[in-house]
N, C-alpha and C positions, 0 to 999 in steps of 0.2 A: 721433819727433823731440822732442816736448814732454817725454816722460818721461826720455829719456836725454841730450838735448842740453844744451849749456852754458847756464847761467841767462841770460847776456847775450843769447843768441840768442832766448830766449823773449821778452825785453823788446823786441828788435828786431822779432820776429814780430808782437807786439801792435801796435807802432807802424805797421808796414806795413798790417796788416789794418784798423786804425782809419782810416788814410788812404784806403784803398779804400772803406770803408764810408761815408766822408764824401763820396765822389764825386770825390776827387782822382785825376787821371790824368796820367801822364808815360810816357816810353819805358821807364824802369826799373820803373815800377809796373804798367804794363799793356802788355807786349810780346807781340803776337800771334805764336804759334809757326807757322812756315812748314811746309807739307807735311802738315798735319793734315786729316783729313776733317771734324772738328768744330772749333768755335772754342774754342781753348784759349789761355789767357794765362799768361805767365811774369812773376813779380815777383822782382826782385833782393833777396834778404834782406840780403846784404852782399857787396860786390865781392871782397874779399880771401879770404873763406872759401869762396866758390863755391856757397853754398847758394841754391837757387831755390824759390819757391813756385809750384806749378802749380794753376790754378783755372779755373773756368768760371762764366759768368753764367747762372743758371737763373731766369728771371723777375726778381723783385726780390731774389733771394738770390745770394750768392756761395758756391760750393761749392769748398772746398779739398780737392783730391785727394791731392796729395803735397807734401812738402818734401824735396827731393833735391839732390844735387850736380849741378853744371852738366854734367859729363861723362855723366850718366845721364838728362838731360832728354828726349832723343829716345826712349829706351826707355820711360820712364814716360808720355810723351805717346801712344805707340802703345798702351799698356795702357788709357789713358782712352778712346781712339778705339774700341778693341775692346769695352770694357765698354758704351759707349753704343750701338754697333751691335748687340750681342747683346740689349740691353734693347729696342731698337726692333723687332727681329725677333720678340720674344716678346710685344709689345703686341698685344692683340686689337683688331681693327677695330671702330669704333662700330656698323657695320651688323650685325655678328655679335652684339654685346652686346644691341642692340635686339631682334634676333630671339629671343635667349634669354629676353628679358623680355617676350615676346609682343607685340613691336612698340611697347611703351610705353617711351619714353625716361625714364631716371631723373633727368635734368637735373643729375646730379652731375658735378663736375669730373673729367676723366680722371686716373686715378691714375698718377703718374710714379714708377715704381719703378726706382731705379738699381741696377745690378749691380756686384758687387765686381770690380775689375780682376784679382784673382788667382783668382777662382772663379765658378762659375755660381750664386751665391747673392746675395740682396739685400745691398746695401751698407749698412753700419751708419753712419748719419749722426747728428751731434750738433748741437743748436741752440745758437748763441751770439748773443745779441742785442747791438746796438750798446752798450746801457747796461752790459752785463756783460762786454764784451770784455777789460777790464783785469784781470778775475779770473784770466785765463789765466796771468798772471805767478806767481800763488800756486802753489807746488808741490803743495798739497793740493787744488787745483781739480778738481772732478768735473763733467764736462759732462753736460747733459741730453740724453737720447736723443731723436732726432727720430722722430716717429710718422707713418706714412701715415694717410690717412683711415680705411682699413679697420682698421688697428691701433688707432686711437683709439676706434673703435666697440667693438672687443673690450674695451679697457681700461675704458670707461665704461658698458658694459652691466650692468644689475642682474641679480642671480640667478646661476644656474649657467651656465657657458660651456664648451662642448666645442670645443677647437681642434685641428684635424688638419693635419699638414703634414710634409714630409720634412725632413731635417736642413738647417739653415742658412736656413730660410724665415722665421724671426723669432718662433717660438713662445716662446722664453725671454725675448725682449725684451718681448713682450706680458705675460707672467707677472710680470716684474719691475715693469713700470709699473702693472699692475693691483693688485699688492700695495701699492705706494706710494699709488695712487689710493684704494683701499678704506680704507687706514689713515688717510689724511687726511680722508676724507669720513664715515667711520663711527665711528671710535674716539672722536671728541670727545663724542658724546652717548651712548656706550655703554661704560661702564667695564669691561665683561666681554668686549669685543672682543678676538679673538685670531686669529692666522693660523698655519697649518702648511704648510710646503713639504716635499714628499716626492719624492725622486728615487732612482734606482738607483745613481747615481754620486756618490761623496763630492766629487769635483772640481766637479760641477755644483752641489751644495749649497753649497760654499764660494763659488763664483762668484756665485750668486744672493744669498747672504748679504752678500758684499762690496758688491754692487751696490745692494741694498735698504738695507743698513746695519743694524748691531746695534741692537735695541730690545726692550723687554720684551713687546711685543705679538706679535712674530713668532718662530717656531721653525723650525728646519731639520733634517731628518734623512733618512737613507737608508731605503729600503723594508725592507731586512733588519733594520735597527735598530728600526724601528717594530714589525715583526712580533715581534721578540724581546721587546720591552717589553710588548706585548699578551699574549703567551703566558706571561710571567714571573709 
């Protein structure tokens, strides 16, 4: 919606989100959807256009799930319900986690991983603070990826990290953020600092390069290209 929608709707979207973040509430700002298993709210983006914002309150955060037309609100609400139900079914009970840790509780907050409404993979979330919400109006705005506690540990761990997981579990998200984190923390005091990202897919190389951003410290290449250069 933000990429392809009319610019004026981006500005209205920011206005509505700012109102919600300030704690303002009215029927058109926070309308509870009926017939849902979870508590889902609908915000009127604009009456004439029919656009609606579907969101949930998750602790002290607002999670924006969809911006959709009024006629498809019910369908998208069902997708949100289904995603939350699937996530709840996959959540391991605390007793099982304690048993795996030899009965010693880690005292860590339970990780709340949300699932994508369109697939059985983690939902990609982006952090937007109240102070930065107006940046959304800028067409060049790039949101910051939200990291779970486990993903943050991977990103901030020193030394070599081996990360295993099936497709869609967030490996690339961790790599992108780790490259950014390492560049920010290590390149300042090390003029020889450099990074090399290698993948079999050119498409994945381009995706990571676009996400990390072009800079003189980071290089991206496919496995075949790297081998050819080494053998040359």
